[in-house]
C-alpha positions in Angstrom: 0.0 0.0 0.0 1.2 3.5 -0.9 -0.1 6.6 0.8 1.1 10.1 0.0 4.0 8.5 -1.9 5.1 6.4 1.1 5.0 2.6 1.2 2.9 2.0 4.4 2.1 -1.7 4.1 3.2 -4.9 2.4 1.6 -8.3 2.1 3.9 -11.3 2.4 3.4 -14.2 0.0 3.4 -17.8 1.4 7.0 -18.9 1.9 8.4 -15.5 2.5 10.6 -15.5 5.6 10.1 -13.0 8.4 11.7 -12.0 11.7 8.9 -13.7 13.6 9.6 -17.1 12.1 5.9 -17.5 11.3 4.5 -18.8 8.0 1.2 -19.1 6.2 -0.4 -22.4 7.2 1.2 -22.5 10.6 -1.2 -23.1 13.6 -2.1 -20.3 15.8 -1.2 -22.4 18.8 2.4 -22.7 17.5 2.5 -18.9 17.0 1.3 -18.2 20.5 3.7 -20.7 22.0 6.6 -18.9 20.2 5.2 -15.4 21.0 2.9 -15.6 24.2 2.5 -11.8 24.6 1.0 -11.1 21.2 -2.4 -9.3 20.8 -5.2 -11.4 19.4 -8.5 -9.7 18.3 -11.6 -11.1 16.5 -11.7 -11.1 12.7 -14.1 -8.6 11.2 -15.5 -11.0 8.6 -14.8 -14.5 9.9 -16.7 -15.1 13.1 -14.3 -17.9 14.1 -11.1 -16.1 12.8 -8.7 -13.7 14.4 -6.0 -11.1 13.8 -2.7 -11.9 15.6 -0.9 -8.5 16.0 2.7 -7.9 16.8 3.3 -4.2 17.6 6.6 -2.4 17.5 7.8 -1.0 20.9 6.8 2.5 19.8 3.5 1.3 18.4 4.2 3.0 15.0 4.4 -0.3 13.1 3.2 -3.9 13.3 3.0 -7.3 11.8 -0.5 -8.6 11.4 -1.3 -12.3 10.8 -4.8 -13.3 9.8 -6.1 -16.6 11.1 -8.9 -18.8 10.0 -9.6 -22.4 11.0 -6.8 -22.3 13.5 -4.2 -21.6 10.8 -2.4 -18.5 9.6 -3.9 -17.5 6.3 -2.0 -14.2 5.5 0.8 -12.0 6.8 1.3 -8.3 6.3 3.5 -5.7 7.9 3.7 -1.9 7.9 3.0 1.4 9.5 0.0 2.1 11.8 -2.8 2.6 11.0 -2.4 1.2 7.4 -1.3 -2.2 8.5 -4.5 -2.8 10.4 -6.9 -1.6 7.7 -9.3 -4.5 7.1 -9.9 -4.1 3.4 -6.3 -3.4 2.6 -6.9 -0.1 0.8 -8.4 3.3 1.3 
């Protein structure tokens, strides 16, 4: 995502490595075992899904994992608030 000529968010394709060592298809229980202090909130469109959010210390950026059926379905990272936009665009 680009806003005001600044890249504010990027989606990671399955198989792309990241600093969290989490991948698409991984179980949420595995993620929470590795990262027990993460923030988990309900998914807007999937009543059984969630967003697993890793905020930077200054809360200006985050990595957001989407979960459905107990598995990670997508990974994105970027600046707040863009990274948490549900639809992915303005």
